[in-house]
Backbone and ligand atoms as CSV (ligand in chain L), in Angstrom:
chain,resi,resn,atom,element,x,y,z
A,1,MET,N,N,113.911,69.943,3.906
A,1,MET,CA,C,112.732,70.798,3.756
A,1,MET,C,C,112.508,71.617,5.038
A,2,ARG,N,N,112.643,72.931,4.929
A,2,ARG,CA,C,112.470,73.815,6.081
A,2,ARG,C,C,110.996,73.930,6.445
A,3,THR,N,N,110.689,73.981,7.775
A,3,THR,CA,C,109.300,74.127,8.158
A,3,THR,C,C,108.835,75.573,7.961
A,4,GLN,N,N,107.561,75.744,7.631
A,4,GLN,CA,C,107.019,77.079,7.345
A,4,GLN,C,C,106.675,77.839,8.628
A,5,SER,N,N,106.380,77.098,9.706
A,5,SER,CA,C,105.914,77.720,10.944
A,5,SER,C,C,107.071,78.348,11.707
A,6,SER,N,N,106.830,79.495,12.385
A,6,SER,CA,C,107.882,80.117,13.191
A,6,SER,C,C,107.765,79.692,14.657
A,7,PHE,N,N,106.753,78.892,14.958
A,7,PHE,CA,C,106.535,78.438,16.326
A,7,PHE,C,C,107.546,77.335,16.677
A,8,GLU,N,N,108.161,77.441,17.883
A,8,GLU,CA,C,109.149,76.435,18.300
A,8,GLU,C,C,108.553,75.481,19.320
A,9,PHE,N,N,108.957,74.234,19.274
A,9,PHE,CA,C,108.504,73.303,20.314
A,9,PHE,C,C,109.629,72.340,20.706
A,10,PRO,N,N,109.529,71.742,21.908
A,10,PRO,CA,C,110.595,70.832,22.354
A,10,PRO,C,C,110.515,69.467,21.669
A,11,VAL,N,N,111.673,68.858,21.484
A,11,VAL,CA,C,111.760,67.547,20.837
A,11,VAL,C,C,110.932,66.491,21.584
A,12,SER,N,N,110.769,66.663,22.880
A,12,SER,CA,C,109.998,65.680,23.656
A,12,SER,C,C,108.587,65.488,23.076
A,13,LEU,N,N,108.070,66.492,22.370
A,13,LEU,CA,C,106.732,66.348,21.786
A,13,LEU,C,C,106.693,65.343,20.639
A,14,ILE,N,N,107.858,65.074,20.056
A,14,ILE,CA,C,107.900,64.068,18.981
A,14,ILE,C,C,107.658,62.687,19.584
A,15,LYS,N,N,108.304,62.455,20.724
A,15,LYS,CA,C,108.078,61.190,21.446
A,15,LYS,C,C,106.600,61.085,21.842
A,16,HIS,N,N,106.060,62.186,22.339
A,16,HIS,CA,C,104.654,62.185,22.751
A,16,HIS,C,C,103.730,61.951,21.547
A,17,TYR,N,N,104.036,62.606,20.430
A,17,TYR,CA,C,103.187,62.445,19.236
A,17,TYR,C,C,103.143,60.979,18.821
A,18,LEU,N,N,104.309,60.331,18.839
A,18,LEU,CA,C,104.350,58.938,18.399
A,18,LEU,C,C,103.664,58.014,19.399
A,19,TYR,N,N,103.592,58.457,20.638
A,19,TYR,CA,C,102.835,57.678,21.633
A,19,TYR,C,C,101.341,57.867,21.390
A,20,CYS,N,N,100.934,59.123,21.263
A,20,CYS,CA,C,99.537,59.431,20.956
A,20,CYS,C,C,99.458,60.876,20.455
A,21,PRO,N,N,98.952,61.105,19.241
A,21,PRO,CA,C,98.917,62.463,18.680
A,21,PRO,C,C,98.054,63.439,19.484
A,22,ARG,N,N,97.239,62.907,20.398
A,22,ARG,CA,C,96.454,63.811,21.244
A,22,ARG,C,C,97.344,64.629,22.190
A,23,ILE,N,N,98.494,64.052,22.557
A,23,ILE,CA,C,99.308,64.692,23.604
A,23,ILE,C,C,99.858,66.061,23.159
A,24,PRO,N,N,100.475,66.178,21.959
A,24,PRO,CA,C,100.908,67.522,21.547
A,24,PRO,C,C,99.756,68.528,21.520
A,25,TYR,N,N,98.584,68.036,21.188
A,25,TYR,CA,C,97.408,68.924,21.194
A,25,TYR,C,C,97.125,69.411,22.617
A,26,PHE,N,N,97.172,68.502,23.576
A,26,PHE,CA,C,96.942,68.890,24.971
A,26,PHE,C,C,97.972,69.915,25.435
A,27,VAL,N,N,99.243,69.661,25.070
A,27,VAL,CA,C,100.338,70.509,25.557
A,27,VAL,C,C,100.337,71.869,24.849
A,28,LEU,N,N,100.253,71.835,23.510
A,28,LEU,CA,C,100.427,73.082,22.742
A,28,LEU,C,C,99.169,73.936,22.699
A,29,VAL,N,N,98.030,73.284,22.620
A,29,VAL,CA,C,96.796,74.044,22.418
A,29,VAL,C,C,96.057,74.268,23.738
A,30,LEU,N,N,96.014,73.227,24.584
A,30,LEU,CA,C,95.261,73.362,25.841
A,30,LEU,C,C,96.149,73.689,27.039
A,31,GLY,N,N,97.468,73.628,26.865
A,31,GLY,CA,C,98.395,74.017,27.937
A,31,GLY,C,C,98.496,73.012,29.081
A,32,PHE,N,N,98.148,71.737,28.837
A,32,PHE,CA,C,98.260,70.720,29.893
A,32,PHE,C,C,99.723,70.389,30.147
A,33,LYS,N,N,99.998,69.948,31.398
A,33,LYS,CA,C,101.354,69.482,31.726
A,33,LYS,C,C,101.270,68.027,32.169
A,34,GLU,N,N,102.322,67.267,31.818
A,34,GLU,CA,C,102.338,65.857,32.229
A,34,GLU,C,C,102.595,65.770,33.726
A,35,ARG,N,N,101.921,64.824,34.416
A,35,ARG,CA,C,102.181,64.689,35.853
A,35,ARG,C,C,103.569,64.071,36.042
A,36,THR,N,N,104.299,64.557,37.075
A,36,THR,CA,C,105.636,64.030,37.353
A,36,THR,C,C,105.516,62.902,38.372
A,37,THR,N,N,105.987,61.731,38.014
A,37,THR,CA,C,105.870,60.581,38.915
A,37,THR,C,C,107.189,60.375,39.660
A,38,GLU,N,N,107.131,59.599,40.751
A,38,GLU,CA,C,108.324,59.232,41.534
A,38,GLU,C,C,109.361,58.560,40.623
A,39,LEU,N,N,108.842,57.708,39.745
A,39,LEU,CA,C,109.703,56.976,38.814
A,39,LEU,C,C,110.491,57.948,37.924
A,40,MET,N,N,109.835,59.010,37.497
A,40,MET,CA,C,110.490,60.004,36.635
A,40,MET,C,C,111.608,60.716,37.391
A,41,ILE,N,N,111.343,61.060,38.668
A,41,ILE,CA,C,112.348,61.778,39.475
A,41,ILE,C,C,113.567,60.871,39.703
A,42,ASN,N,N,113.305,59.608,40.082
A,42,ASN,CA,C,114.418,58.672,40.301
A,42,ASN,C,C,115.203,58.457,39.007
A,43,GLY,N,N,114.466,58.401,37.895
A,43,GLY,CA,C,115.090,58.201,36.587
A,43,GLY,C,C,116.044,59.333,36.246
A,44,ARG,N,N,115.662,60.559,36.581
A,44,ARG,CA,C,116.505,61.726,36.282
A,44,ARG,C,C,117.840,61.654,37.015
A,45,GLU,N,N,117.794,61.201,38.278
A,45,GLU,CA,C,119.033,61.110,39.073
A,45,GLU,C,C,119.991,60.080,38.467
A,46,LYS,N,N,119.421,58.945,38.097
A,46,LYS,CA,C,120.240,57.883,37.499
A,46,LYS,C,C,120.824,58.353,36.160
A,47,HIS,N,N,119.965,59.043,35.390
A,47,HIS,CA,C,120.324,59.588,34.088
A,47,HIS,C,C,121.553,60.500,34.197
A,48,SER,N,N,121.537,61.407,35.189
A,48,SER,CA,C,122.656,62.349,35.282
A,48,SER,C,C,123.942,61.653,35.708
A,49,LYS,N,N,123.853,60.568,36.466
A,49,LYS,CA,C,125.066,59.810,36.828
A,49,LYS,C,C,125.677,59.165,35.588
A,50,VAL,N,N,124.805,58.598,34.738
A,50,VAL,CA,C,125.301,57.938,33.516
A,50,VAL,C,C,125.958,58.977,32.599
A,51,LEU,N,N,125.317,60.156,32.481
A,51,LEU,CA,C,125.856,61.195,31.592
A,51,LEU,C,C,127.232,61.677,32.071
A,52,LYS,N,N,127.391,61.752,33.390
A,52,LYS,CA,C,128.673,62.183,33.959
A,52,LYS,C,C,129.787,61.221,33.534
A,53,LYS,N,N,129.461,59.945,33.585
A,53,LYS,CA,C,130.442,58.922,33.194
A,53,LYS,C,C,130.772,59.042,31.702
A,54,MET,N,N,129.720,59.299,30.884
A,54,MET,CA,C,129.940,59.410,29.448
A,54,MET,C,C,130.808,60.619,29.115
A,55,LYS,N,N,130.619,61.683,29.866
A,55,LYS,CA,C,131.404,62.902,29.630
A,55,LYS,C,C,132.897,62.598,29.789
A,56,SER,N,N,133.212,61.800,30.800
A,56,SER,CA,C,134.619,61.459,31.006
A,56,SER,C,C,135.140,60.545,29.893
A,57,ASN,N,N,134.232,59.983,29.088
A,57,ASN,CA,C,134.657,59.163,27.942
A,57,ASN,C,C,134.585,59.931,26.620
A,58,GLY,N,N,134.549,61.256,26.691
A,58,GLY,CA,C,134.650,62.078,25.476
A,58,GLY,C,C,133.338,62.460,24.822
A,59,TRP,N,N,132.196,62.164,25.449
A,59,TRP,CA,C,130.909,62.565,24.871
A,59,TRP,C,C,130.552,63.982,25.321
A,60,ASN,N,N,129.912,64.738,24.447
A,60,ASN,CA,C,129.260,65.992,24.853
A,60,ASN,C,C,127.929,65.574,25.441
A,61,VAL,N,N,127.626,66.042,26.639
A,61,VAL,CA,C,126.398,65.541,27.261
A,61,VAL,C,C,125.442,66.668,27.639
A,62,ASN,N,N,124.174,66.313,27.656
A,62,ASN,CA,C,123.112,67.207,28.108
A,62,ASN,C,C,123.220,68.597,27.474
A,63,ALA,N,N,123.400,68.621,26.157
A,63,ALA,CA,C,123.632,69.885,25.443
A,63,ALA,C,C,122.312,70.457,24.925
A,64,PHE,N,N,122.052,71.717,25.266
A,64,PHE,CA,C,120.828,72.366,24.766
A,64,PHE,C,C,121.087,72.904,23.363
A,65,LEU,N,N,120.314,72.437,22.400
A,65,LEU,CA,C,120.488,72.879,21.009
A,65,LEU,C,C,119.148,73.270,20.403
A,66,LYS,N,N,119.226,74.175,19.420
A,66,LYS,CA,C,118.009,74.621,18.713
A,66,LYS,C,C,118.199,74.428,17.224
A,67,SER,N,N,117.107,74.228,16.537
A,67,SER,CA,C,117.152,74.186,15.077
A,67,SER,C,C,116.333,75.350,14.534
A,68,GLU,N,N,117.008,76.204,13.744
A,68,GLU,CA,C,116.310,77.317,13.081
A,68,GLU,C,C,115.495,76.776,11.905
A,69,LYS,N,N,115.990,75.677,11.361
A,69,LYS,CA,C,115.374,75.123,10.157
A,69,LYS,C,C,114.012,74.483,10.470
A,70,TYR,N,N,113.953,73.760,11.579
A,70,TYR,CA,C,112.721,73.030,11.897
A,70,TYR,C,C,111.955,73.604,13.088
A,71,ASN,N,N,112.545,74.626,13.733
A,71,ASN,CA,C,111.910,75.247,14.903
A,71,ASN,C,C,111.623,74.244,16.024
A,72,ILE,N,N,112.658,73.501,16.347
A,72,ILE,CA,C,112.583,72.578,17.487
A,72,ILE,C,C,113.797,72.842,18.382
A,73,TYR,N,N,113.709,72.406,19.622
A,73,TYR,CA,C,114.842,72.567,20.547
A,73,TYR,C,C,114.808,71.442,21.573
A,74,GLY,N,N,115.918,71.258,22.266
A,74,GLY,CA,C,115.933,70.233,23.314
A,74,GLY,C,C,117.329,69.950,23.811
A,75,TYR,N,N,117.403,69.184,24.876
A,75,TYR,CA,C,118.680,68.746,25.452
A,75,TYR,C,C,119.055,67.395,24.845
A,76,VAL,N,N,120.162,67.381,24.125
A,76,VAL,CA,C,120.649,66.126,23.541
A,76,VAL,C,C,121.403,65.377,24.645
A,77,ASP,N,N,121.025,64.129,24.901
A,77,ASP,CA,C,121.698,63.364,25.960
A,77,ASP,C,C,123.203,63.321,25.730
A,78,ALA,N,N,123.613,62.834,24.566
A,78,ALA,CA,C,125.049,62.696,24.314
A,78,ALA,C,C,125.332,62.647,22.817
A,79,PHE,N,N,126.422,63.279,22.422
A,79,PHE,CA,C,126.883,63.158,21.034
A,79,PHE,C,C,128.396,63.355,20.999
A,80,ARG,N,N,129.028,62.739,20.023
A,80,ARG,CA,C,130.480,62.937,19.879
A,80,ARG,C,C,130.904,62.725,18.440
A,81,LYS,N,N,132.024,63.386,18.097
A,81,LYS,CA,C,132.542,63.291,16.737
A,81,LYS,C,C,133.341,62.003,16.629
A,82,GLU,N,N,133.057,61.229,15.586
A,82,GLU,CA,C,133.814,60.012,15.335
A,82,GLU,C,C,134.367,60.088,13.916
A,83,GLU,N,N,135.027,59.067,13.487
A,83,GLU,CA,C,135.690,59.106,12.180
A,83,GLU,C,C,134.738,59.433,11.027
A,84,ASN,N,N,133.517,58.885,11.049
A,84,ASN,CA,C,132.572,59.063,9.934
A,84,ASN,C,C,131.563,60.190,10.115
A,85,GLY,N,N,131.656,60.895,11.203
A,85,GLY,CA,C,130.690,61.968,11.492
A,85,GLY,C,C,130.314,61.912,12.967
A,86,TYR,N,N,129.168,62.509,13.292
A,86,TYR,CA,C,128.747,62.525,14.697
A,86,TYR,C,C,127.857,61.317,15.013
A,87,ALA,N,N,128.038,60.786,16.228
A,87,ALA,CA,C,127.133,59.768,16.769
A,87,ALA,C,C,126.274,60.468,17.808
A,88,VAL,N,N,124.974,60.185,17.789
A,88,VAL,CA,C,124.033,60.803,18.738
A,88,VAL,C,C,123.396,59.694,19.565
A,89,MET,N,N,123.445,59.878,20.885
A,89,MET,CA,C,122.901,58.832,21.758
A,89,MET,C,C,121.742,59.344,22.616
A,90,GLU,N,N,120.709,58.529,22.677
A,90,GLU,CA,C,119.553,58.798,23.530
A,90,GLU,C,C,119.518,57.706,24.599
A,91,LEU,N,N,119.497,58.107,25.872
A,91,LEU,CA,C,119.526,57.125,26.965
A,91,LEU,C,C,118.125,56.864,27.478
A,92,LYS,N,N,117.836,55.602,27.734
A,92,LYS,CA,C,116.524,55.249,28.277
A,92,LYS,C,C,116.686,54.373,29.509
A,93,ASP,N,N,116.047,54.769,30.580
A,93,ASP,CA,C,116.158,54.002,31.819
A,93,ASP,C,C,115.076,52.919,31.862
A,94,THR,N,N,115.165,52.038,30.906
A,94,THR,CA,C,114.207,50.936,30.813
A,94,THR,C,C,114.838,49.843,29.965
A,95,ASN,N,N,114.267,48.659,29.999
A,95,ASN,CA,C,114.785,47.600,29.131
A,95,ASN,C,C,114.185,47.732,27.729
A,96,TYR,N,N,114.920,47.186,26.769
A,96,TYR,CA,C,114.489,47.242,25.366
A,96,TYR,C,C,113.172,46.472,25.155
A,97,LYS,N,N,112.271,47.108,24.418
A,97,LYS,CA,C,111.078,46.395,23.933
A,97,LYS,C,C,110.865,46.846,22.494
A,98,LYS,N,N,110.627,45.893,21.622
A,98,LYS,CA,C,110.518,46.212,20.197
A,98,LYS,C,C,109.456,47.281,19.946
A,99,ARG,N,N,108.334,47.185,20.661
A,99,ARG,CA,C,107.217,48.088,20.360
A,99,ARG,C,C,107.491,49.555,20.750
A,100,ILE,N,N,108.486,49.791,21.625
A,100,ILE,CA,C,108.757,51.196,21.982
A,100,ILE,C,C,109.974,51.769,21.246
A,101,LEU,N,N,110.678,50.900,20.508
A,101,LEU,CA,C,111.884,51.383,19.832
A,101,LEU,C,C,111.574,52.523,18.855
A,102,LYS,N,N,110.474,52.407,18.124
A,102,LYS,CA,C,110.161,53.425,17.107
A,102,LYS,C,C,110.099,54.817,17.743
A,103,ILE,N,N,109.411,54.906,18.885
A,103,ILE,CA,C,109.262,56.201,19.560
A,103,ILE,C,C,110.633,56.756,19.935
A,104,HIS,N,N,111.465,55.902,20.508
A,104,HIS,CA,C,112.775,56.371,20.982
A,104,HIS,C,C,113.718,56.673,19.819
A,105,LEU,N,N,113.623,55.866,18.762
A,105,LEU,CA,C,114.498,56.079,17.611
A,105,LEU,C,C,114.216,57.432,16.949
A,106,TYR,N,N,112.934,57.771,16.818
A,106,TYR,CA,C,112.618,59.041,16.152
A,106,TYR,C,C,112.841,60.235,17.070
A,107,GLN,N,N,112.824,60.010,18.354
A,107,GLN,CA,C,113.241,61.074,19.273
A,107,GLN,C,C,114.751,61.318,19.058
A,108,ALA,N,N,115.514,60.219,19.009
A,108,ALA,CA,C,116.960,60.343,18.752
A,108,ALA,C,C,117.199,61.014,17.396
A,109,ALA,N,N,116.357,60.695,16.406
A,109,ALA,CA,C,116.516,61.290,15.066
A,109,ALA,C,C,116.321,62.808,15.117
A,110,ALA,N,N,115.366,63.264,15.933
A,110,ALA,CA,C,115.153,64.720,16.054
A,110,ALA,C,C,116.387,65.360,16.696
A,111,TYR,N,N,116.976,64.688,17.678
A,111,TYR,CA,C,118.223,65.211,18.255
A,111,TYR,C,C,119.334,65.185,17.203
A,112,GLY,N,N,119.283,64.172,16.334
A,112,GLY,CA,C,120.242,64.109,15.233
A,112,GLY,C,C,120.137,65.339,14.332
A,113,LEU,N,N,118.901,65.784,14.069
A,113,LEU,CA,C,118.717,67.003,13.252
A,113,LEU,C,C,119.361,68.203,13.948
A,114,LEU,N,N,119.194,68.274,15.278
A,114,LEU,CA,C,119.770,69.401,16.028
A,114,LEU,C,C,121.302,69.384,15.948
A,115,VAL,N,N,121.878,68.216,16.135
A,115,VAL,CA,C,123.352,68.119,16.107
A,115,VAL,C,C,123.858,68.433,14.703
A,116,GLU,N,N,123.165,67.919,13.689
A,116,GLU,CA,C,123.600,68.133,12.312
A,116,GLU,C,C,123.585,69.620,11.953
A,117,GLU,N,N,122.527,70.314,12.360
A,117,GLU,CA,C,122.425,71.746,12.027
A,117,GLU,C,C,123.468,72.581,12.768
A,118,ASN,N,N,123.806,72.175,13.975
A,118,ASN,CA,C,124.708,72.988,14.802
A,118,ASN,C,C,126.178,72.585,14.712
A,119,PHE,N,N,126.433,71.317,14.356
A,119,PHE,CA,C,127.827,70.838,14.371
A,119,PHE,C,C,128.287,70.220,13.051
A,120,GLY,N,N,127.474,69.372,12.458
A,120,GLY,CA,C,127.916,68.715,11.226
A,120,GLY,C,C,127.227,67.367,11.072
A,121,ARG,N,N,127.606,66.687,10.025
A,121,ARG,CA,C,126.920,65.451,9.620
A,121,ARG,C,C,126.825,64.416,10.750
A,122,VAL,N,N,125.600,63.919,10.950
A,122,VAL,CA,C,125.381,62.824,11.901
A,122,VAL,C,C,125.289,61.533,11.093
A,123,TYR,N,N,126.048,60.517,11.476
A,123,TYR,CA,C,125.997,59.265,10.700
A,123,TYR,C,C,125.340,58.137,11.470
A,124,LYS,N,N,125.192,58.302,12.795
A,124,LYS,CA,C,124.698,57.160,13.576
A,124,LYS,C,C,123.818,57.619,14.729
A,125,LEU,N,N,122.722,56.897,14.940
A,125,LEU,CA,C,121.855,57.134,16.095
A,125,LEU,C,C,121.957,55.915,17.006
A,126,ILE,N,N,122.030,56.174,18.295
A,126,ILE,CA,C,122.100,55.067,19.261
A,126,ILE,C,C,121.015,55.286,20.311
A,127,VAL,N,N,120.224,54.256,20.553
A,127,VAL,CA,C,119.293,54.296,21.683
A,127,VAL,C,C,119.825,53.276,22.684
A,128,LYS,N,N,120.198,53.791,23.861
A,128,LYS,CA,C,120.826,52.899,24.856
A,128,LYS,C,C,119.832,52.577,25.966
A,129,TYR,N,N,119.457,51.308,26.026
A,129,TYR,CA,C,118.563,50.822,27.087
A,129,TYR,C,C,119.410,50.211,28.204
A,130,ASN,N,N,118.770,49.857,29.307
A,130,ASN,CA,C,119.513,49.237,30.411
A,130,ASN,C,C,120.158,47.914,29.987
A,131,ASP,N,N,119.479,47.192,29.082
A,131,ASP,CA,C,119.959,45.856,28.739
A,131,ASP,C,C,120.457,45.730,27.300
A,132,LYS,N,N,120.428,46.811,26.534
A,132,LYS,CA,C,120.758,46.672,25.104
A,132,LYS,C,C,121.007,48.050,24.472
A,133,GLU,N,N,121.871,48.054,23.460
A,133,GLU,CA,C,122.095,49.288,22.689
A,133,GLU,C,C,121.646,49.043,21.260
A,134,ILE,N,N,120.809,49.935,20.727
A,134,ILE,CA,C,120.371,49.791,19.333
A,134,ILE,C,C,121.031,50.909,18.523
A,135,CYS,N,N,121.754,50.528,17.475
A,135,CYS,CA,C,122.426,51.513,16.601
A,135,CYS,C,C,121.776,51.476,15.222
A,136,LYS,N,N,121.512,52.670,14.687
A,136,LYS,CA,C,120.939,52.750,13.327
A,136,LYS,C,C,121.661,53.853,12.568
A,137,PRO,N,N,121.920,53.653,11.276
A,137,PRO,CA,C,122.479,54.764,10.490
A,137,PRO,C,C,121.431,55.873,10.357
A,138,PHE,N,N,121.888,57.111,10.337
A,138,PHE,CA,C,120.963,58.254,10.220
A,138,PHE,C,C,120.661,58.439,8.732
A,139,THR,N,N,119.710,57.663,8.244
A,139,THR,CA,C,119.442,57.615,6.797
A,139,THR,C,C,118.493,58.742,6.360
A,140,ARG,N,N,118.422,58.937,5.056
A,140,ARG,CA,C,117.499,59.907,4.466
A,140,ARG,C,C,116.052,59.566,4.858
A,141,GLY,N,N,115.733,58.252,4.835
A,141,GLY,CA,C,114.375,57.809,5.185
A,141,GLY,C,C,114.015,58.190,6.617
A,142,ILE,N,N,114.934,57.983,7.549
A,142,ILE,CA,C,114.673,58.337,8.957
A,142,ILE,C,C,114.496,59.855,9.079
A,143,LYS,N,N,115.357,60.599,8.382
A,143,LYS,CA,C,115.247,62.073,8.435
A,143,LYS,C,C,113.901,62.537,7.897
A,144,ASN,N,N,113.518,62.000,6.738
A,144,ASN,CA,C,112.250,62.437,6.132
A,144,ASN,C,C,111.080,62.139,7.058
A,145,TYR,N,N,111.122,60.981,7.698
A,145,TYR,CA,C,109.999,60.613,8.564
A,145,TYR,C,C,109.932,61.536,9.783
A,146,VAL,N,N,111.063,61.803,10.396
A,146,VAL,CA,C,111.007,62.660,11.593
A,146,VAL,C,C,110.594,64.090,11.212
A,147,VAL,N,N,111.021,64.541,10.026
A,147,VAL,CA,C,110.594,65.880,9.582
A,147,VAL,C,C,109.077,65.889,9.341
A,148,SER,N,N,108.540,64.778,8.834
A,148,SER,CA,C,107.081,64.740,8.621
A,148,SER,C,C,106.336,64.813,9.958
A,149,ILE,N,N,106.891,64.208,11.001
A,149,ILE,CA,C,106.262,64.286,12.334
A,149,ILE,C,C,106.337,65.740,12.846
A,150,ILE,N,N,107.495,66.357,12.661
A,150,ILE,CA,C,107.669,67.756,13.097
A,150,ILE,C,C,106.612,68.636,12.417
A,151,ASN,N,N,106.432,68.429,11.112
A,151,ASN,CA,C,105.444,69.233,10.384
A,151,ASN,C,C,104.024,68.978,10.878
A,152,LYS,N,N,103.743,67.721,11.256
A,152,LYS,CA,C,102.400,67.409,11.773
A,152,LYS,C,C,102.169,68.109,13.108
A,153,ILE,N,N,103.203,68.176,13.927
A,153,ILE,CA,C,103.049,68.853,15.234
A,153,ILE,C,C,102.855,70.367,15.027
A,154,HIS,N,N,103.600,70.941,14.078
A,154,HIS,CA,C,103.375,72.364,13.768
A,154,HIS,C,C,101.928,72.573,13.316
A,155,ARG,N,N,101.430,71.625,12.566
A,155,ARG,CA,C,100.053,71.734,12.059
A,155,ARG,C,C,99.029,71.638,13.196
A,156,ILE,N,N,99.302,70.767,14.160
A,156,ILE,CA,C,98.400,70.663,15.324
A,156,ILE,C,C,98.372,72.008,16.048
A,157,HIS,N,N,99.549,72.638,16.165
A,157,HIS,CA,C,99.588,73.943,16.832
A,157,HIS,C,C,98.776,74.980,16.066
A,158,GLU,N,N,98.833,74.888,14.727
A,158,GLU,CA,C,98.148,75.899,13.904
A,158,GLU,C,C,96.644,75.672,13.802
A,159,ILE,N,N,96.265,74.407,13.554
A,159,ILE,CA,C,94.838,74.205,13.265
A,159,ILE,C,C,94.120,73.326,14.280
A,160,GLY,N,N,94.868,72.781,15.256
A,160,GLY,CA,C,94.236,71.903,16.236
A,160,GLY,C,C,94.287,70.463,15.771
A,161,LEU,N,N,93.644,69.612,16.525
A,161,LEU,CA,C,93.723,68.181,16.263
A,161,LEU,C,C,92.690,67.762,15.230
A,162,VAL,N,N,93.185,67.138,14.158
A,162,VAL,CA,C,92.233,66.550,13.217
A,162,VAL,C,C,91.898,65.162,13.734
A,163,SER,N,N,90.904,64.522,13.176
A,163,SER,CA,C,90.485,63.242,13.761
A,163,SER,C,C,91.613,62.215,13.646
A,164,ILE,N,N,91.815,61.499,14.721
A,164,ILE,CA,C,92.893,60.508,14.747
A,164,ILE,C,C,92.363,59.198,15.328
A,165,LYS,N,N,93.045,58.133,14.964
A,165,LYS,CA,C,92.692,56.822,15.509
A,165,LYS,C,C,93.456,56.665,16.816
A,166,ILE,N,N,92.753,56.321,17.885
A,166,ILE,CA,C,93.417,56.176,19.187
A,166,ILE,C,C,93.662,54.712,19.506
A,167,ASP,N,N,94.902,54.421,19.921
A,167,ASP,CA,C,95.234,53.073,20.368
A,167,ASP,C,C,94.986,53.029,21.874
A,168,LYS,N,N,93.839,52.505,22.256
A,168,LYS,CA,C,93.427,52.554,23.664
A,168,LYS,C,C,94.309,51.710,24.583
A,169,SER,N,N,95.096,50.805,24.005
A,169,SER,CA,C,95.982,49.984,24.846
A,169,SER,C,C,97.059,50.863,25.493
A,170,LYS,N,N,97.280,52.062,24.933
A,170,LYS,CA,C,98.318,52.948,25.481
A,170,LYS,C,C,97.794,53.832,26.612
A,171,CYS,N,N,96.495,53.899,26.762
A,171,CYS,CA,C,95.917,54.867,27.705
A,171,CYS,C,C,96.296,54.582,29.156
A,172,TYR,N,N,96.409,53.308,29.525
A,172,TYR,CA,C,96.641,52.975,30.934
A,172,TYR,C,C,97.939,53.606,31.454
A,173,ASN,N,N,98.997,53.570,30.626
A,173,ASN,CA,C,100.296,54.103,31.068
A,173,ASN,C,C,100.523,55.550,30.653
A,174,CYS,N,N,99.514,56.224,30.193
A,174,CYS,CA,C,99.675,57.580,29.670
A,174,CYS,C,C,99.673,58.620,30.803
A,175,GLY,N,N,100.666,59.519,30.776
A,175,GLY,CA,C,100.771,60.567,31.795
A,175,GLY,C,C,99.667,61.615,31.702
A,176,PHE,N,N,98.881,61.574,30.642
A,176,PHE,CA,C,97.797,62.555,30.452
A,176,PHE,C,C,96.422,61.912,30.630
A,177,ARG,N,N,96.427,60.692,31.152
A,177,ARG,CA,C,95.182,59.919,31.226
A,177,ARG,C,C,94.074,60.656,31.980
A,178,ASN,N,N,94.438,61.255,33.102
A,178,ASN,CA,C,93.409,61.913,33.918
A,178,ASN,C,C,92.811,63.123,33.200
A,179,ARG,N,N,93.692,63.874,32.518
A,179,ARG,CA,C,93.215,65.047,31.801
A,179,ARG,C,C,92.426,64.653,30.563
A,180,CYS,N,N,92.867,63.596,29.918
A,180,CYS,CA,C,92.239,63.174,28.676
A,180,CYS,C,C,90.776,62.830,28.889
A,181,LYS,N,N,90.469,62.294,30.064
A,181,LYS,CA,C,89.083,61.939,30.357
A,181,LYS,C,C,88.180,63.170,30.416
A,182,GLU,N,N,88.827,64.336,30.620
A,182,GLU,CA,C,88.022,65.538,30.806
A,182,GLU,C,C,87.425,66.081,29.506
A,183,ILE,N,N,87.965,65.637,28.385
A,183,ILE,CA,C,87.436,66.226,27.135
A,183,ILE,C,C,86.670,65.202,26.311
L,1,SF4,S1,S,94.864,58.715,27.634
L,1,SF4,FE1,FE,94.925,57.550,25.723
L,1,SF4,S2,S,93.862,58.830,24.194
L,1,SF4,FE2,FE,94.336,60.132,25.967
L,1,SF4,S3,S,96.289,61.092,25.420
L,1,SF4,FE3,FE,96.776,59.262,26.603
L,1,SF4,S4,S,97.073,57.622,25.117
L,1,SF4,FE4,FE,96.036,59.322,24.074
């Protein structure tokens, strides 16, 4: 299902939406930016070292791709063609926790949409943590769900934030916490 909106947004907003739907509203409508922490900067350096190693093992890494169909774009960490189609990998510089897998899996799924539109069928999504790798088939159900999130973000851009239930347990670690208090 192609999105109706011509507005484009980065895949990172899908991760943010699943963390808290207020965040895409802050970014797209109010123009807020997430604060950059020391941890984020150190993480980027480690990330690029890992990607370099993967490149030497036949992965396409850090590829900027766009989707005309869904009006999203982003840098895919890694993908490569295998016997059954493309595998798409999302790297996370943290240990696996069940409660955060959903956010990372659907971020990987959005990258899967980008690879599929630009290269061909994606059959597998991988989220690689420091201590564990989670592999999932790129199913119709996963695709439909990530497309529904994309459509919700387009809707936030068009009409603003409708009332949402906030999980306050997430606020402490939120990069928008200081700004969020302002409204
Ligand atoms: S501080 Fe809490 S309510 Fe505000 S954007 Fe972050 S998670 Fe959402």
